[in-house]
C-alpha positions, -999 to 999 in steps of 0.1 A, spaced: -786 -458 378 -803 -427 372 -772 -406 378 -754 -429 355 -780 -431 327 -786 -393 330 -748 -385 333 -738 -406 304 -763 -393 279 -743 -376 258 -714 -400 256 -735 -434 246 -718 -437 216 -680 -439 224 -666 -472 219 -650 -489 247 -615 -502 242 -609 -535 251 -644 -548 251 -657 -567 223 -694 -578 214 -702 -614 201 -707 -597 165 -667 -583 169 -681 -548 174 -669 -526 204 -694 -521 232 -705 -488 237 -713 -465 267 -746 -470 258 -747 -508 259 -740 -507 299 -759 -473 306 -778 -462 276 -813 -470 296 -824 -478 330 -829 -517 324 -791 -518 310 -779 -495 338 -793 -520 365 -781 -549 349 -747 -534 345 -748 -526 381 -758 -561 390 -729 -572 370 -708 -550 392 -724 -562 423 -716 -597 419 -681 -589 407 -684 -607 374 -658 -592 350 -666 -556 365 -633 -544 362 -617 -550 329 -653 -553 312 -670 -521 330 -652 -500 348 -618 -495 334 -633 -487 301 -663 -465 312 -639 -445 337 -614 -438 310 -640 -418 291 -659 -408 321 -638 -406 354 -666 -390 374 -686 -424 371 -659 -438 393 -670 -415 422 -705 -435 419 -688 -471 411 -664 -475 438 -685 -466 467 -715 -487 452 -689 -515 454 -676 -508 487 -710 -506 504 -729 -534 486 -704 -561 482 
């Protein structure tokens, strides 16, 4: 979680394609990994495999491909 929050610090305001909040605005990277609490909740969502692919991993991987090197091993080891 620390690596993702720190590594995505400069990209927090980038809107994620294909994701929409209840207000109709697109989610940003900061909505998922802007703080330690948000990152831990996002990693929990990935752990439970609840809309992890289309909702988190693909949109973030598109803008920051290096995150896949953290998220994919995380999925392999915790599920």
